[in-house]
Every structure is written in C-alpha cells, then in structure tokens.
Legacy VTK file of the C-alpha trace (Angstrom):
# vtk DataFile Version 3.0
C-alpha trace
ASCII
DATASET POLYDATA
POINTS 44 float
109.809 88.373 132.578
111.720 87.335 135.618
112.626 90.973 136.411
110.087 93.449 135.565
111.726 95.905 137.494
115.156 95.852 135.526
112.881 96.049 131.987
111.110 98.747 133.522
114.557 100.986 134.076
115.912 100.080 131.071
112.649 101.084 129.036
113.042 104.751 131.068
116.630 104.729 130.129
115.523 104.287 126.730
112.843 107.407 126.513
116.050 109.871 127.142
117.929 108.618 124.243
117.505 109.274 120.386
114.969 107.246 118.359
117.751 105.579 116.546
119.293 104.134 119.613
115.574 103.626 120.803
114.778 101.259 117.738
117.929 99.554 118.348
117.487 98.664 121.659
114.197 97.736 121.482
115.032 95.583 118.606
117.768 93.715 120.934
115.343 93.297 123.782
113.118 91.658 121.228
115.672 89.216 120.262
116.673 88.593 123.905
112.935 87.522 124.533
112.638 85.389 121.513
115.986 83.596 122.512
114.373 83.148 126.065
110.950 81.889 124.587
112.921 79.290 122.547
115.083 78.152 125.382
111.638 78.070 127.851
109.867 75.968 124.757
113.057 73.509 124.658
112.686 72.664 128.297
109.189 71.603 128.323
LINES 1 45
44 0 1 2 3 4 5 6 7 8 9 10 11 12 13 14 15 16 17 18 19 20 21 22 23 24 25 26 27 28 29 30 31 32 33 34 35 36 37 38 39 40 41 42 43
C-alpha cells in the first residue's frame, strides 16, 4: 500500500455507512488491490 493514510480514512468512512455499502466498498477495495498486485507482478 503506497498510501496507508488514505486507506485508513476510507475505512473509517465505511464504518459509519450501512452494511451493504460497507460490503460493496470493501469488495471494490479487494478488486483494486488485486489489479495493483497484477500490475506489480507484470512489472517484475
């Protein structure tokens, strides 16, 4: 993670939202992380 601070703030925002939104946001974060991992793997 290049910017843990921004990740932390987004996680805090999720806590104050309904569970369905929380699940959707976390799912988006997982997909984004997977794309970052694939991109990093491709650069090696």
